[in-house]
CHARMM internal coordinates of N, CA and C (Angstrom, degrees):
IC EDIT
DIST 1 N 1 CA 1.4289
DIST 1 CA 1 C 1.6178
ANGL 1 N 1 CA 1 C 106.01
DIST 1 C 2 N 1.2230
ANGL 1 CA 1 C 2 N 112.91
DIHE 1 N 1 CA 1 C 2 N 129.85
DIST 2 N 2 CA 1.6620
ANGL 1 C 2 N 2 CA 115.44
DIHE 1 CA 1 C 2 N 2 CA -179.94
DIST 2 CA 2 C 1.4772
ANGL 2 N 2 CA 2 C 114.41
DIHE 1 C 2 N 2 CA 2 C -66.61
DIST 2 C 3 N 1.2889
ANGL 2 CA 2 C 3 N 111.26
DIHE 2 N 2 CA 2 C 3 N 161.06
DIST 3 N 3 CA 1.5032
ANGL 2 C 3 N 3 CA 122.94
DIHE 2 CA 2 C 3 N 3 CA -177.48
DIST 3 CA 3 C 1.6419
ANGL 3 N 3 CA 3 C 107.91
DIHE 2 C 3 N 3 CA 3 C -59.25
DIST 3 C 4 N 1.3575
ANGL 3 CA 3 C 4 N 118.18
DIHE 3 N 3 CA 3 C 4 N -48.13
DIST 4 N 4 CA 1.4516
ANGL 3 C 4 N 4 CA 117.64
DIHE 3 CA 3 C 4 N 4 CA 179.61
DIST 4 CA 4 C 1.5339
ANGL 4 N 4 CA 4 C 114.33
DIHE 3 C 4 N 4 CA 4 C -69.82
DIST 4 C 5 N 1.2535
ANGL 4 CA 4 C 5 N 123.81
DIHE 4 N 4 CA 4 C 5 N -28.39
DIST 5 N 5 CA 1.4248
ANGL 4 C 5 N 5 CA 126.06
DIHE 4 CA 4 C 5 N 5 CA 174.47
DIST 5 CA 5 C 1.5801
ANGL 5 N 5 CA 5 C 109.65
DIHE 4 C 5 N 5 CA 5 C -65.00
DIST 5 C 6 N 1.3717
ANGL 5 CA 5 C 6 N 112.49
DIHE 5 N 5 CA 5 C 6 N -42.90
DIST 6 N 6 CA 1.4773
ANGL 5 C 6 N 6 CA 119.19
DIHE 5 CA 5 C 6 N 6 CA -174.04
DIST 6 CA 6 C 1.5960
ANGL 6 N 6 CA 6 C 103.02
DIHE 5 C 6 N 6 CA 6 C -69.56
DIST 6 C 7 N 1.2375
ANGL 6 CA 6 C 7 N 121.95
DIHE 6 N 6 CA 6 C 7 N -40.19
DIST 7 N 7 CA 1.4938
ANGL 6 C 7 N 7 CA 126.73
DIHE 6 CA 6 C 7 N 7 CA 179.74
DIST 7 CA 7 C 1.6350
ANGL 7 N 7 CA 7 C 106.10
DIHE 6 C 7 N 7 CA 7 C -63.27
DIST 7 C 8 N 1.2468
ANGL 7 CA 7 C 8 N 116.40
DIHE 7 N 7 CA 7 C 8 N -45.37
DIST 8 N 8 CA 1.4416
ANGL 7 C 8 N 8 CA 118.40
DIHE 7 CA 7 C 8 N 8 CA -176.21
DIST 8 CA 8 C 1.4833
ANGL 8 N 8 CA 8 C 110.09
DIHE 7 C 8 N 8 CA 8 C -68.74
DIST 8 C 9 N 1.3105
ANGL 8 CA 8 C 9 N 118.88
DIHE 8 N 8 CA 8 C 9 N -35.91
DIST 9 N 9 CA 1.5023
ANGL 8 C 9 N 9 CA 121.16
DIHE 8 CA 8 C 9 N 9 CA 176.24
DIST 9 CA 9 C 1.4760
ANGL 9 N 9 CA 9 C 111.15
DIHE 8 C 9 N 9 CA 9 C -69.03
DIST 9 C 10 N 1.2481
ANGL 9 CA 9 C 10 N 121.06
DIHE 9 N 9 CA 9 C 10 N -40.79
DIST 10 N 10 CA 1.4976
ANGL 9 C 10 N 10 CA 126.69
DIHE 9 CA 9 C 10 N 10 CA 178.24
DIST 10 CA 10 C 1.6795
ANGL 10 N 10 CA 10 C 105.74
DIHE 9 C 10 N 10 CA 10 C -65.71
DIST 10 C 11 N 1.3821
ANGL 10 CA 10 C 11 N 115.80
DIHE 10 N 10 CA 10 C 11 N -40.71
DIST 11 N 11 CA 1.4798
ANGL 10 C 11 N 11 CA 111.39
DIHE 10 CA 10 C 11 N 11 CA 179.06
DIST 11 CA 11 C 1.5982
ANGL 11 N 11 CA 11 C 106.77
DIHE 10 C 11 N 11 CA 11 C -65.49
DIST 11 C 12 N 1.2305
ANGL 11 CA 11 C 12 N 116.59
DIHE 11 N 11 CA 11 C 12 N -45.75
DIST 12 N 12 CA 1.5598
ANGL 11 C 12 N 12 CA 118.27
DIHE 11 CA 11 C 12 N 12 CA -178.26
DIST 12 CA 12 C 1.5056
ANGL 12 N 12 CA 12 C 110.70
DIHE 11 C 12 N 12 CA 12 C -52.50
DIST 12 C 13 N 1.3929
ANGL 12 CA 12 C 13 N 114.41
DIHE 12 N 12 CA 12 C 13 N -47.43
DIST 13 N 13 CA 1.3946
ANGL 12 C 13 N 13 CA 117.31
DIHE 12 CA 12 C 13 N 13 CA 178.66
DIST 13 CA 13 C 1.5326
ANGL 13 N 13 CA 13 C 115.04
DIHE 12 C 13 N 13 CA 13 C -60.09
DIST 13 C 14 N 1.3392
ANGL 13 CA 13 C 14 N 112.20
DIHE 13 N 13 CA 13 C 14 N -48.48
DIST 14 N 14 CA 1.5165
ANGL 13 C 14 N 14 CA 113.56
DIHE 13 CA 13 C 14 N 14 CA -175.55
DIST 14 CA 14 C 1.5512
ANGL 14 N 14 CA 14 C 109.73
DIHE 13 C 14 N 14 CA 14 C -65.24
DIST 14 C 15 N 1.2974
ANGL 14 CA 14 C 15 N 116.60
DIHE 14 N 14 CA 14 C 15 N -38.46
DIST 15 N 15 CA 1.5814
ANGL 14 C 15 N 15 CA 120.24
DIHE 14 CA 14 C 15 N 15 CA 179.64
DIST 15 CA 15 C 1.4545
ANGL 15 N 15 CA 15 C 107.56
DIHE 14 C 15 N 15 CA 15 C -61.19
DIST 15 C 16 N 1.2430
ANGL 15 CA 15 C 16 N 119.51
DIHE 15 N 15 CA 15 C 16 N -43.93
DIST 16 N 16 CA 1.5500
ANGL 15 C 16 N 16 CA 124.93
DIHE 15 CA 15 C 16 N 16 CA 176.55
DIST 16 CA 16 C 1.5584
ANGL 16 N 16 CA 16 C 109.11
DIHE 15 C 16 N 16 CA 16 C -56.85
DIST 16 C 17 N 1.3176
ANGL 16 CA 16 C 17 N 114.94
DIHE 16 N 16 CA 16 C 17 N -48.01
DIST 17 N 17 CA 1.5521
ANGL 16 C 17 N 17 CA 117.21
DIHE 16 CA 16 C 17 N 17 CA -177.17
DIST 17 CA 17 C 1.4177
ANGL 17 N 17 CA 17 C 110.00
DIHE 16 C 17 N 17 CA 17 C -63.42
DIST 17 C 18 N 1.4395
ANGL 17 CA 17 C 18 N 115.80
DIHE 17 N 17 CA 17 C 18 N -38.06
DIST 18 N 18 CA 1.6067
ANGL 17 C 18 N 18 CA 118.60
DIHE 17 CA 17 C 18 N 18 CA 178.01
DIST 18 CA 18 C 1.4668
ANGL 18 N 18 CA 18 C 108.46
DIHE 17 C 18 N 18 CA 18 C -60.54
DIST 18 C 19 N 1.3479
ANGL 18 CA 18 C 19 N 117.52
DIHE 18 N 18 CA 18 C 19 N -51.40
DIST 19 N 19 CA 1.3683
ANGL 18 C 19 N 19 CA 119.48
DIHE 18 CA 18 C 19 N 19 CA 179.37
DIST 19 CA 19 C 1.5476
ANGL 19 N 19 CA 19 C 117.02
DIHE 18 C 19 N 19 CA 19 C -56.74
DIST 19 C 20 N 1.3273
ANGL 19 CA 19 C 20 N 114.46
DIHE 19 N 19 CA 19 C 20 N -39.93
DIST 20 N 20 CA 1.5275
ANGL 19 C 20 N 20 CA 117.17
DIHE 19 CA 19 C 20 N 20 CA 179.74
DIST 20 CA 20 C 1.5301
ANGL 20 N 20 CA 20 C 105.35
DIHE 19 C 20 N 20 CA 20 C -66.97
DIST 20 C 21 N 1.3334
ANGL 20 CA 20 C 21 N 121.61
DIHE 20 N 20 CA 20 C 21 N -44.30
DIST 21 N 21 CA 1.4809
ANGL 20 C 21 N 21 CA 123.05
DIHE 20 CA 20 C 21 N 21 CA -174.73
DIST 21 CA 21 C 1.5887
ANGL 21 N 21 CA 21 C 105.34
DIHE 20 C 21 N 21 CA 21 C -63.44
DIST 21 C 22 N 1.3483
ANGL 21 CA 21 C 22 N 122.48
DIHE 21 N 21 CA 21 C 22 N -42.66
DIST 22 N 22 CA 1.4174
ANGL 21 C 22 N 22 CA 121.25
DIHE 21 CA 21 C 22 N 22 CA -178.48
DIST 22 CA 22 C 1.5214
ANGL 22 N 22 CA 22 C 109.69
DIHE 21 C 22 N 22 CA 22 C -69.23
DIST 22 C 23 N 1.2598
ANGL 22 CA 22 C 23 N 121.72
DIHE 22 N 22 CA 22 C 23 N -22.71
DIST 23 N 23 CA 1.4876
ANGL 22 C 23 N 23 CA 124.60
DIHE 22 CA 22 C 23 N 23 CA 170.90
DIST 23 CA 23 C 1.5881
ANGL 23 N 23 CA 23 C 109.04
DIHE 22 C 23 N 23 CA 23 C -70.04
DIST 23 C 24 N 1.2827
ANGL 23 CA 23 C 24 N 115.13
DIHE 23 N 23 CA 23 C 24 N -43.98
DIST 24 N 24 CA 1.4971
ANGL 23 C 24 N 24 CA 120.62
DIHE 23 CA 23 C 24 N 24 CA -175.82
DIST 24 CA 24 C 1.5747
ANGL 24 N 24 CA 24 C 106.47
DIHE 23 C 24 N 24 CA 24 C -65.57
DIST 24 C 25 N 1.3541
ANGL 24 CA 24 C 25 N 117.64
DIHE 24 N 24 CA 24 C 25 N -41.52
DIST 25 N 25 CA 1.3844
ANGL 24 C 25 N 25 CA 123.71
DIHE 24 CA 24 C 25 N 25 CA -179.08
DIST 25 CA 25 C 1.4675
ANGL 25 N 25 CA 25 C 109.11
DIHE 24 C 25 N 25 CA 25 C -60.48
DIST 25 C 26 N 1.2488
ANGL 25 CA 25 C 26 N 119.32
DIHE 25 N 25 CA 25 C 26 N -47.36
DIST 26 N 26 CA 1.5137
ANGL 25 C 26 N 26 CA 128.57
DIHE 25 CA 25 C 26 N 26 CA -176.46
DIST 26 CA 26 C 1.4581
ANGL 26 N 26 CA 26 C 107.90
DIHE 25 C 26 N 26 CA 26 C -60.11
DIST 26 C 27 N 1.4119
ANGL 26 CA 26 C 27 N 115.78
DIHE 26 N 26 CA 26 C 27 N -46.11
DIST 27 N 27 CA 1.4339
ANGL 26 C 27 N 27 CA 119.78
DIHE 26 CA 26 C 27 N 27 CA -179.39
DIST 27 CA 27 C 1.5351
ANGL 27 N 27 CA 27 C 116.35
DIHE 26 C 27 N 27 CA 27 C -70.02
DIST 27 C 28 N 1.4207
ANGL 27 CA 27 C 28 N 111.43
DIHE 27 N 27 CA 27 C 28 N -37.61
DIST 28 N 28 CA 1.4316
ANGL 27 C 28 N 28 CA 115.05
DIHE 27 CA 27 C 28 N 28 CA 175.38
DIST 28 CA 28 C 1.6492
ANGL 28 N 28 CA 28 C 111.55
DIHE 27 C 28 N 28 CA 28 C -65.50
DIST 28 C 29 N 1.2309
ANGL 28 CA 28 C 29 N 115.11
DIHE 28 N 28 CA 28 C 29 N -38.79
DIST 29 N 29 CA 1.5505
ANGL 28 C 29 N 29 CA 119.91
DIHE 28 CA 28 C 29 N 29 CA -178.84
DIST 29 CA 29 C 1.5766
ANGL 29 N 29 CA 29 C 108.94
DIHE 28 C 29 N 29 CA 29 C -65.46
DIST 29 C 30 N 1.3867
ANGL 29 CA 29 C 30 N 117.60
DIHE 29 N 29 CA 29 C 30 N -20.83
DIST 30 N 30 CA 1.5471
ANGL 29 C 30 N 30 CA 115.42
DIHE 29 CA 29 C 30 N 30 CA 177.38
DIST 30 CA 30 C 1.3379
ANGL 30 N 30 CA 30 C 113.57
DIHE 29 C 30 N 30 CA 30 C -86.70
DIST 30 C 31 N 1.3902
ANGL 30 CA 30 C 31 N 120.82
DIHE 30 N 30 CA 30 C 31 N -5.90
DIST 31 N 31 CA 1.4072
ANGL 30 C 31 N 31 CA 124.70
DIHE 30 CA 30 C 31 N 31 CA 176.49
DIST 31 CA 31 C 1.5781
ANGL 31 N 31 CA 31 C 110.84
DIHE 30 C 31 N 31 CA 31 C -65.68
DIST 31 C 32 N 1.3272
ANGL 31 CA 31 C 32 N 117.21
DIHE 31 N 31 CA 31 C 32 N 157.43
DIST 32 N 32 CA 1.3460
ANGL 31 C 32 N 32 CA 123.18
DIHE 31 CA 31 C 32 N 32 CA 173.62
DIST 32 CA 32 C 1.5572
ANGL 32 N 32 CA 32 C 115.07
DIHE 31 C 32 N 32 CA 32 C -54.04
DIST 32 C 33 N 1.4895
ANGL 32 CA 32 C 33 N 111.75
DIHE 32 N 32 CA 32 C 33 N -48.28
DIST 33 N 33 CA 1.3928
ANGL 32 C 33 N 33 CA 115.93
DIHE 32 CA 32 C 33 N 33 CA 178.38
DIST 33 CA 33 C 1.5438
ANGL 33 N 33 CA 33 C 106.71
DIHE 32 C 33 N 33 CA 33 C -128.10
DIST 33 C 34 N 1.2042
ANGL 33 CA 33 C 34 N 120.24
DIHE 33 N 33 CA 33 C 34 N 82.03
DIST 34 N 34 CA 1.5068
ANGL 33 C 34 N 34 CA 121.47
DIHE 33 CA 33 C 34 N 34 CA -179.72
DIST 34 CA 34 C 1.4421
ANGL 34 N 34 CA 34 C 112.14
DIHE 33 C 34 N 34 CA 34 C -56.43
DIST 34 C 35 N 1.3800
ANGL 34 CA 34 C 35 N 120.66
DIHE 34 N 34 CA 34 C 35 N 145.50
DIST 35 N 35 CA 1.3049
ANGL 34 C 35 N 35 CA 124.28
DIHE 34 CA 34 C 35 N 35 CA 174.00
DIST 35 CA 35 C 1.5174
ANGL 35 N 35 CA 35 C 114.61
DIHE 34 C 35 N 35 CA 35 C -87.08
DIST 35 C 36 N 1.4163
ANGL 35 CA 35 C 36 N 113.41
DIHE 35 N 35 CA 35 C 36 N 97.33
DIST 36 N 36 CA 1.4598
ANGL 35 C 36 N 36 CA 118.99
DIHE 35 CA 35 C 36 N 36 CA -177.96
DIST 36 CA 36 C 1.5484
ANGL 36 N 36 CA 36 C 120.97
DIHE 35 C 36 N 36 CA 36 C -51.47
DIST 36 C 37 N 1.3954
ANGL 36 CA 36 C 37 N 107.99
DIHE 36 N 36 CA 36 C 37 N -35.93
DIST 37 N 37 CA 1.4492
ANGL 36 C 37 N 37 CA 112.04
DIHE 36 CA 36 C 37 N 37 CA -176.90
DIST 37 CA 37 C 1.5802
ANGL 37 N 37 CA 37 C 106.95
DIHE 36 C 37 N 37 CA 37 C -76.02
DIST 37 C 38 N 1.1969
ANGL 37 CA 37 C 38 N 121.53
DIHE 37 N 37 CA 37 C 38 N -35.57
DIST 38 N 38 CA 1.4889
ANGL 37 C 38 N 38 CA 115.83
DIHE 37 CA 37 C 38 N 38 CA 173.97
DIST 38 CA 38 C 1.5398
ANGL 38 N 38 CA 38 C 113.27
DIHE 37 C 38 N 38 CA 38 C -67.56
DIST 38 C 39 N 1.3054
ANGL 38 CA 38 C 39 N 115.47
DIHE 38 N 38 CA 38 C 39 N -36.76
DIST 39 N 39 CA 1.6062
ANGL 38 C 39 N 39 CA 112.11
DIHE 38 CA 38 C 39 N 39 CA 174.42
DIST 39 CA 39 C 1.4435
ANGL 39 N 39 CA 39 C 107.46
DIHE 38 C 39 N 39 CA 39 C -65.05
DIST 39 C 40 N 1.3824
ANGL 39 CA 39 C 40 N 125.05
DIHE 39 N 39 CA 39 C 40 N -45.05
DIST 40 N 40 CA 1.4488
ANGL 39 C 40 N 40 CA 121.13
DIHE 39 CA 39 C 40 N 40 CA -177.57
DIST 40 CA 40 C 1.6155
ANGL 40 N 40 CA 40 C 105.58
DIHE 39 C 40 N 40 CA 40 C -54.23
DIST 40 C 41 N 1.3183
ANGL 40 CA 40 C 41 N 115.97
DIHE 40 N 40 CA 40 C 41 N -47.62
DIST 41 N 41 CA 1.4214
ANGL 40 C 41 N 41 CA 122.35
DIHE 40 CA 40 C 41 N 41 CA -174.88
DIST 41 CA 41 C 1.6337
ANGL 41 N 41 CA 41 C 107.96
DIHE 40 C 41 N 41 CA 41 C -51.31
DIST 41 C 42 N 1.3910
ANGL 41 CA 41 C 42 N 116.73
DIHE 41 N 41 CA 41 C 42 N -50.72
DIST 42 N 42 CA 1.3958
ANGL 41 C 42 N 42 CA 123.58
DIHE 41 CA 41 C 42 N 42 CA -177.69
DIST 42 CA 42 C 1.5814
ANGL 42 N 42 CA 42 C 107.94
DIHE 41 C 42 N 42 CA 42 C -61.72
DIST 42 C 43 N 1.4301
ANGL 42 CA 42 C 43 N 116.42
DIHE 42 N 42 CA 42 C 43 N -36.58
DIST 43 N 43 CA 1.4061
ANGL 42 C 43 N 43 CA 117.13
DIHE 42 CA 42 C 43 N 43 CA -175.12
DIST 43 CA 43 C 1.4188
ANGL 43 N 43 CA 43 C 110.55
DIHE 42 C 43 N 43 CA 43 C -68.90
DIST 43 C 44 N 1.2845
ANGL 43 CA 43 C 44 N 120.16
DIHE 43 N 43 CA 43 C 44 N -34.56
DIST 44 N 44 CA 1.4577
ANGL 43 C 44 N 44 CA 127.90
DIHE 43 CA 43 C 44 N 44 CA -176.36
DIST 44 CA 44 C 1.5239
ANGL 44 N 44 CA 44 C 107.89
DIHE 43 C 44 N 44 CA 44 C -69.02
DIST 44 C 45 N 1.3373
ANGL 44 CA 44 C 45 N 117.94
DIHE 44 N 44 CA 44 C 45 N -40.93
DIST 45 N 45 CA 1.3857
ANGL 44 C 45 N 45 CA 120.98
DIHE 44 CA 44 C 45 N 45 CA 179.52
DIST 45 CA 45 C 1.4927
ANGL 45 N 45 CA 45 C 108.54
DIHE 44 C 45 N 45 CA 45 C -72.36
DIST 45 C 46 N 1.2702
ANGL 45 CA 45 C 46 N 124.92
DIHE 45 N 45 CA 45 C 46 N -34.29
DIST 46 N 46 CA 1.4588
ANGL 45 C 46 N 46 CA 124.63
DIHE 45 CA 45 C 46 N 46 CA 179.20
DIST 46 CA 46 C 1.4286
ANGL 46 N 46 CA 46 C 109.49
DIHE 45 C 46 N 46 CA 46 C -66.32
DIST 46 C 47 N 1.3500
ANGL 46 CA 46 C 47 N 114.07
DIHE 46 N 46 CA 46 C 47 N -41.57
DIST 47 N 47 CA 1.5304
ANGL 46 C 47 N 47 CA 117.60
DIHE 46 CA 46 C 47 N 47 CA -179.76
DIST 47 CA 47 C 1.5471
ANGL 47 N 47 CA 47 C 113.22
DIHE 46 C 47 N 47 CA 47 C -63.22
DIST 47 C 48 N 1.3214
ANGL 47 CA 47 C 48 N 115.20
DIHE 47 N 47 CA 47 C 48 N -37.90
DIST 48 N 48 CA 1.4253
ANGL 47 C 48 N 48 CA 120.57
DIHE 47 CA 47 C 48 N 48 CA 177.74
DIST 48 CA 48 C 1.6217
ANGL 48 N 48 CA 48 C 111.24
DIHE 47 C 48 N 48 CA 48 C -69.48
DIST 48 C 49 N 1.2929
ANGL 48 CA 48 C 49 N 110.41
DIHE 48 N 48 CA 48 C 49 N -41.15
DIST 49 N 49 CA 1.4332
ANGL 48 C 49 N 49 CA 111.87
DIHE 48 CA 48 C 49 N 49 CA 178.11
DIST 49 CA 49 C 1.5471
ANGL 49 N 49 CA 49 C 115.16
DIHE 48 C 49 N 49 CA 49 C -70.49
DIST 49 C 50 N 1.2394
ANGL 49 CA 49 C 50 N 117.10
DIHE 49 N 49 CA 49 C 50 N -29.71
DIST 50 N 50 CA 1.4759
ANGL 49 C 50 N 50 CA 125.43
DIHE 49 CA 49 C 50 N 50 CA 175.40
DIST 50 CA 50 C 1.5179
ANGL 50 N 50 CA 50 C 110.61
DIHE 49 C 50 N 50 CA 50 C -64.59
DIST 50 C 51 N 1.3531
ANGL 50 CA 50 C 51 N 114.74
DIHE 50 N 50 CA 50 C 51 N -35.98
DIST 51 N 51 CA 1.5103
ANGL 50 C 51 N 51 CA 121.49
DIHE 50 CA 50 C 51 N 51 CA -179.60
DIST 51 CA 51 C 1.5844
ANGL 51 N 51 CA 51 C 107.27
DIHE 50 C 51 N 51 CA 51 C -73.22
DIST 51 C 52 N 1.3945
ANGL 51 CA 51 C 52 N 112.77
DIHE 51 N 51 CA 51 C 52 N -38.04
DIST 52 N 52 CA 1.4299
ANGL 51 C 52 N 52 CA 113.68
DIHE 51 CA 51 C 52 N 52 CA 179.27
DIST 52 CA 52 C 1.4792
ANGL 52 N 52 CA 52 C 112.27
DIHE 51 C 52 N 52 CA 52 C -66.16
DIST 52 C 53 N 1.3496
ANGL 52 CA 52 C 53 N 114.09
DIHE 52 N 52 CA 52 C 53 N -40.39
DIST 53 N 53 CA 1.5004
ANGL 52 C 53 N 53 CA 123.92
DIHE 52 CA 52 C 53 N 53 CA -179.77
DIST 53 CA 53 C 1.4768
ANGL 53 N 53 CA 53 C 109.50
DIHE 52 C 53 N 53 CA 53 C -54.17
DIST 53 C 54 N 1.4142
ANGL 53 CA 53 C 54 N 115.73
DIHE 53 N 53 CA 53 C 54 N -48.50
DIST 54 N 54 CA 1.4601
ANGL 53 C 54 N 54 CA 119.54
DIHE 53 CA 53 C 54 N 54 CA 175.23
DIST 54 CA 54 C 1.4260
ANGL 54 N 54 CA 54 C 115.45
DIHE 53 C 54 N 54 CA 54 C -61.01
DIST 54 C 55 N 1.2873
ANGL 54 CA 54 C 55 N 118.25
DIHE 54 N 54 CA 54 C 55 N -42.99
DIST 55 N 55 CA 1.4650
ANGL 54 C 55 N 55 CA 123.28
DIHE 54 CA 54 C 55 N 55 CA 177.85
DIST 55 CA 55 C 1.5074
ANGL 55 N 55 CA 55 C 110.65
DIHE 54 C 55 N 55 CA 55 C -56.29
DIST 55 C 56 N 1.4464
ANGL 55 CA 55 C 56 N 111.96
DIHE 55 N 55 CA 55 C 56 N -54.14
DIST 56 N 56 CA 1.4998
ANGL 55 C 56 N 56 CA 118.36
DIHE 55 CA 55 C 56 N 56 CA 179.14
DIST 56 CA 56 C 1.4801
ANGL 56 N 56 CA 56 C 111.66
DIHE 55 C 56 N 56 CA 56 C -61.76
DIST 56 C 57 N 1.2449
ANGL 56 CA 56 C 57 N 125.11
DIHE 56 N 56 CA 56 C 57 N -32.51
DIST 57 N 57 CA 1.4190
ANGL 56 C 57 N 57 CA 124.18
DIHE 56 CA 56 C 57 N 57 CA -179.81
DIST 57 CA 57 C 1.5097
ANGL 57 N 57 CA 57 C 111.82
DIHE 56 C 57 N 57 CA 57 C -72.61
DIST 57 C 58 N 1.4054
ANGL 57 CA 57 C 58 N 115.16
DIHE 57 N 57 CA 57 C 58 N -36.74
DIST 58 N 58 CA 1.4676
ANGL 57 C 58 N 58 CA 123.45
DIHE 57 CA 57 C 58 N 58 CA 173.37
DIST 58 CA 58 C 1.5041
ANGL 58 N 58 CA 58 C 108.69
DIHE 57 C 58 N 58 CA 58 C -57.93
DIST 58 C 59 N 1.4009
ANGL 58 CA 58 C 59 N 113.02
DIHE 58 N 58 CA 58 C 59 N -52.79
DIST 59 N 59 CA 1.4777
ANGL 58 C 59 N 59 CA 118.01
DIHE 58 CA 58 C 59 N 59 CA 178.78
DIST 59 CA 59 C 1.5049
ANGL 59 N 59 CA 59 C 118.04
DIHE 58 C 59 N 59 CA 59 C -54.24
DIST 59 C 60 N 1.4347
ANGL 59 CA 59 C 60 N 111.27
DIHE 59 N 59 CA 59 C 60 N -41.21
DIST 60 N 60 CA 1.4249
ANGL 59 C 60 N 60 CA 119.48
DIHE 59 CA 59 C 60 N 60 CA -179.91
DIST 60 CA 60 C 1.5301
ANGL 60 N 60 CA 60 C 110.85
DIHE 59 C 60 N 60 CA 60 C -67.05
DIST 60 C 61 N 1.3225
ANGL 60 CA 60 C 61 N 116.14
DIHE 60 N 60 CA 60 C 61 N -35.66
DIST 61 N 61 CA 1.5778
ANGL 60 C 61 N 61 CA 119.46
DIHE 60 CA 60 C 61 N 61 CA 179.36
DIST 61 CA 61 C 1.5395
ANGL 61 N 61 CA 61 C 108.90
DIHE 60 C 61 N 61 CA 61 C -70.68
DIST 61 C 62 N 1.3590
ANGL 61 CA 61 C 62 N 118.74
DIHE 61 N 61 CA 61 C 62 N -32.55
DIST 62 N 62 CA 1.4479
ANGL 61 C 62 N 62 CA 123.38
DIHE 61 CA 61 C 62 N 62 CA -176.28
DIST 62 CA 62 C 1.4549
ANGL 62 N 62 CA 62 C 109.80
DIHE 61 C 62 N 62 CA 62 C -68.61
DIST 62 C 63 N 1.3604
ANGL 62 CA 62 C 63 N 124.86
DIHE 62 N 62 CA 62 C 63 N -33.25
DIST 63 N 63 CA 1.3405
ANGL 62 C 63 N 63 CA 123.57
DIHE 62 CA 62 C 63 N 63 CA -173.24
DIST 63 CA 63 C 1.3481
ANGL 63 N 63 CA 63 C 118.12
DIHE 62 C 63 N 63 CA 63 C 66.09
DIST 63 C 64 N 1.3370
ANGL 63 CA 63 C 64 N 120.61
DIHE 63 N 63 CA 63 C 64 N -138.74
DIST 64 N 64 CA 1.5467
ANGL 63 C 64 N 64 CA 119.62
DIHE 63 CA 63 C 64 N 64 CA -177.84
DIST 64 CA 64 C 1.4352
ANGL 64 N 64 CA 64 C 110.42
DIHE 63 C 64 N 64 CA 64 C -90.93
DIST 64 C 65 N 1.4075
ANGL 64 CA 64 C 65 N 122.85
DIHE 64 N 64 CA 64 C 65 N -11.60
DIST 65 N 65 CA 1.4130
ANGL 64 C 65 N 65 CA 120.64
DIHE 64 CA 64 C 65 N 65 CA 170.60
DIST 65 CA 65 C 1.4654
ANGL 65 N 65 CA 65 C 115.46
DIHE 64 C 65 N 65 CA 65 C -79.83
DIST 65 C 66 N 1.3348
ANGL 65 CA 65 C 66 N 116.70
DIHE 65 N 65 CA 65 C 66 N 135.52
DIST 66 N 66 CA 1.4131
ANGL 65 C 66 N 66 CA 120.73
DIHE 65 CA 65 C 66 N 66 CA -179.57
DIST 66 CA 66 C 1.4850
ANGL 66 N 66 CA 66 C 113.28
DIHE 65 C 66 N 66 CA 66 C -111.32
DIST 66 C 67 N 1.2111
ANGL 66 CA 66 C 67 N 119.83
DIHE 66 N 66 CA 66 C 67 N 73.05
DIST 67 N 67 CA 1.4624
ANGL 66 C 67 N 67 CA 128.46
DIHE 66 CA 66 C 67 N 67 CA -171.33
DIST 67 CA 67 C 1.5486
ANGL 67 N 67 CA 67 C 106.96
DIHE 66 C 67 N 67 CA 67 C -81.88
END
COOR INIT
IC SEED 1 N 1 CA 1 C
IC BUILD
């Protein structure tokens, strides 16, 4: 499998995980007593994954040139 394909697959996976966590957060916030600690944990994970997505997209655009 080529480098670009691996990057694209990883991007898709991370974007799916981000979406899943956002759904979890929305559902948790609808509860009578939402677990703020759990929501904060998911938010931290989302922020980390969004940063990784940005880095992977940058690498994907670069291609083989490493300027």
